[in-house]
C-alpha positions in Angstrom: -40.5 140.2 136.1 -44.2 139.7 135.3 -45.1 136.8 133.0 -47.1 139.2 130.8 -44.1 141.6 130.2 -43.1 141.6 126.5 -39.4 141.9 127.6 -37.3 138.9 128.5 -36.0 138.6 132.0 -32.4 137.8 132.8 -33.5 134.2 133.6 -35.3 133.9 130.3 -32.3 135.3 128.3 -30.3 132.4 129.8 -33.1 129.8 129.3 -33.5 130.7 125.6 -29.9 131.4 124.9 -29.6 128.7 122.2 -32.5 130.3 120.4 -31.3 133.8 120.8 -27.9 133.1 119.2 -29.7 131.9 116.1 -29.7 134.9 113.8 -33.1 133.7 112.4 -34.7 134.0 115.8 -32.6 136.2 118.1 -34.1 138.4 120.8 -37.0 139.7 118.6 -38.0 136.2 117.6 -37.9 135.0 121.2 -40.1 138.0 122.2 -42.6 137.0 119.5 -42.7 133.5 121.0 -43.3 135.0 124.4 -46.2 137.2 123.2 -47.8 134.3 121.2 -50.9 132.5 122.2 -51.2 128.9 120.9 -54.1 126.6 121.3 -53.5 122.8 121.2 -56.5 120.7 120.5 -56.0 117.4 122.2 -53.5 116.5 125.0 -53.0 113.0 123.7 -50.4 111.3 121.5 -49.7 114.3 119.2 -50.4 117.0 121.8 -48.1 115.5 124.5 -44.8 116.2 122.7 -46.1 119.3 121.0 -47.1 120.9 124.4 -43.7 120.0 125.9 -41.7 121.6 123.1 -43.9 124.7 122.9 -43.4 125.2 126.6 -39.7 124.7 126.3 -39.5 127.1 123.4 -41.1 129.8 125.5 -44.5 130.2 123.9 -46.0 132.7 126.3 -49.6 131.4 126.5 -50.6 127.8 125.7 -54.2 126.8 125.6 -55.1 123.1 126.0 -58.5 121.7 125.0 -59.4 118.1 125.9 -62.4 116.5 127.6 -60.7 113.1 128.4 -59.0 111.7 131.5 -55.6 110.0 131.7 -55.8 106.2 131.4 -53.1 103.6 131.6 -53.2 102.8 127.9 -52.3 106.4 127.2 -48.9 106.3 128.8 -47.3 104.3 126.0 -47.2 107.4 123.9 -48.7 110.4 125.7 -45.5 111.4 127.4 -46.6 114.6 129.1 -48.7 112.5 131.5 -47.3 110.0 134.0 -48.5 107.2 136.2 -49.4 109.6 139.0 -51.8 111.3 136.6 -54.1 108.3 136.1 -57.7 109.2 136.4 -56.9 113.0 136.2 -58.2 115.3 133.6 -55.7 115.5 130.7 -55.8 119.3 130.7 -54.9 119.3 134.4 -52.1 116.8 134.0 -50.7 118.5 131.0 -50.9 122.0 132.6 -48.9 120.7 135.6 -46.2 119.2 133.4 -45.9 122.5 131.4 -45.4 124.5 134.5 -42.7 122.1 135.6 -41.0 122.5 132.2 -41.2 126.3 132.1 -42.7 128.5 134.9 -42.7 131.5 132.5 -45.5 130.0 130.4 -49.1 130.7 131.1 -51.6 127.8 130.6 -55.2 128.1 129.8 -57.3 124.9 130.3 -60.4 124.0 128.4 -61.8 120.7 129.8 -64.4 120.3 127.1 -65.0 118.8 123.7 -64.6 121.2 120.8 -67.3 121.1 118.2 -68.7 123.3 115.4 -70.9 125.1 117.9 -68.0 126.4 120.2 -65.0 126.3 118.0 -65.0 129.8 116.7 -65.4 131.5 120.1 -62.7 129.4 121.7 -60.2 129.7 118.8 -60.6 133.4 118.3 -58.5 134.3 121.3 -55.4 132.5 120.0 -52.8 133.4 117.3 -52.1 129.9 116.1 -54.1 126.6 116.4 -52.6 123.1 116.5 -54.9 120.2 115.8 -53.9 116.9 117.4 -57.4 115.5 117.6 -58.2 111.8 117.2 -61.4 112.1 115.3 -62.6 113.7 112.0 -65.5 115.6 113.5 -63.2 117.6 115.6 -60.7 118.1 112.8 -63.3 119.4 110.5 -64.7 121.7 113.2 -61.3 123.1 113.9 -60.3 123.6 110.3 -63.6 125.3 109.3 -63.4 127.6 112.3 -59.8 128.6 111.6 -60.6 129.3 108.0 -63.5 131.6 109.0 -61.7 133.5 111.8 -58.4 133.6 109.9 -56.1 131.7 112.2 -53.2 129.5 110.9 -53.7 125.9 111.6 -51.1 123.2 112.0 -52.7 119.8 111.7 -51.3 116.3 111.9 -52.7 112.8 111.9 -51.1 109.4 112.6 -51.8 105.8 111.6 -50.2 102.6 112.9 -46.8 103.4 111.5 -47.3 106.5 109.4 -48.1 110.2 109.9 -49.0 113.3 107.9 -48.6 117.0 108.6 -49.6 120.2 106.9 -50.1 123.9 107.6 -53.3 125.7 106.5 -53.9 129.4 105.7 -56.8 129.3 103.2 -57.7 132.9 103.9 -54.4 134.0 102.3 -53.0 133.7 98.8 -49.7 132.2 97.7 -46.9 134.1 96.1 -48.3 133.3 92.6 -51.6 134.9 93.6 -53.5 131.6 93.8 -55.6 131.0 97.0 -54.0 128.7 99.5 -55.8 125.3 99.9 -58.1 124.5 102.8 -58.5 121.3 104.8 -61.5 120.4 102.7 -59.3 120.5 99.6 -57.5 117.6 101.2 -60.5 115.9 102.7 -63.8 117.2 101.1 -66.0 115.5 103.7 -65.8 113.3 106.7 -65.4 109.6 106.0 -68.2 107.4 107.1 -68.2 106.5 110.8 -66.2 103.3 111.4 -64.3 103.4 108.1 -61.1 104.5 109.7 -60.2 102.3 112.7 -59.4 104.0 116.0 -56.1 103.8 117.8 -57.5 101.4 120.2 -58.7 99.1 117.4 -55.6 99.3 115.1 -52.8 100.1 117.5 -50.1 102.7 117.1 -46.3 102.8 117.6 -45.8 105.2 120.5 -42.6 106.9 119.2 -44.5 107.8 116.0 -46.6 110.4 117.8 -43.4 111.9 119.2 -42.0 112.4 115.7 -45.1 114.0 114.4 -45.9 116.1 117.5 -42.4 117.5 117.4 -42.7 118.3 113.8 -45.9 120.2 114.6 -44.0 122.2 117.2 -41.4 123.1 114.6 -44.0 124.4 112.2 -45.6 126.5 114.9 -42.3 128.1 115.9 -41.6 128.9 112.3 -45.0 130.6 111.9 -44.5 132.6 115.1 -40.9 133.6 114.5 -41.6 134.1 110.8 -38.7 131.9 109.6 -38.3 129.2 107.0 -41.1 127.9 104.7 -44.1 126.5 106.5 -45.9 123.5 105.0 -48.6 125.5 103.3 -49.9 123.7 100.3 -47.7 120.8 101.1 -48.4 117.5 102.9 -45.5 115.9 104.7 -45.8 112.2 104.9 -43.7 110.0 107.2 -43.3 106.2 106.9 -41.8 105.0 110.1 -41.2 101.5 109.0 -39.4 102.6 105.9 -37.7 105.6 107.6 -38.9 107.8 104.7 -40.2 111.3 104.5 -42.1 112.5 101.4 -43.7 115.8 100.6 -46.5 116.3 98.1 -48.0 119.5 96.9 -51.7 120.1 96.8 -53.8 123.1 95.7 -57.1 124.8 96.3 -60.0 123.5 94.3 -62.3 126.0 92.5 -64.5 127.5 95.1 
């Protein structure tokens, strides 16, 4: 059966059987996953587990945007790449891994850096955007573009031993009629360059990115299948050393 067919083949029915027996997902939910187009910004620490689980879940088209190549220091946490991928473009390495995981998934590679100038045109062809970028300039460009073109954004960030995650739909209103918050309600402006140390400078626990990337995949599946309560207006915070999750609510400022 053609990959673009909205119907599930016999092989796909068996592959996704544990999803399909869930009443909340079932056949219709799995078909929504197959029809979905998700763009992952960054094929690094967060993007690696996220891409693997989106592929395994049967998201029909996965876009990957990254302008970096695989280096040896990446392999401690960027589990979608392997030793044989060293020196290769991350989008190529990740795409090959996705096809190994699930040949029913189509992969679109964008070997470039996303910025304010190209974000809207690239993001517009996708249904959901996931931001696993490692710098604030890209995060702000992605968030601003998603708000303008009205695409849900799942965004996460990690520190040395901690991580945060939220879902953004600022173009919609909450059940109480108030506008949903935007990324700039959390972070009004980019911090000064050099204020936040990079991963290379501060270090990072490899498994932490696995935790947060997998949580990103969970939120994306919920959005596509329309189940559960996405983290809209809520910031999930994970303290790896203390083994604690906390969730705080935040709202939209007066615009």
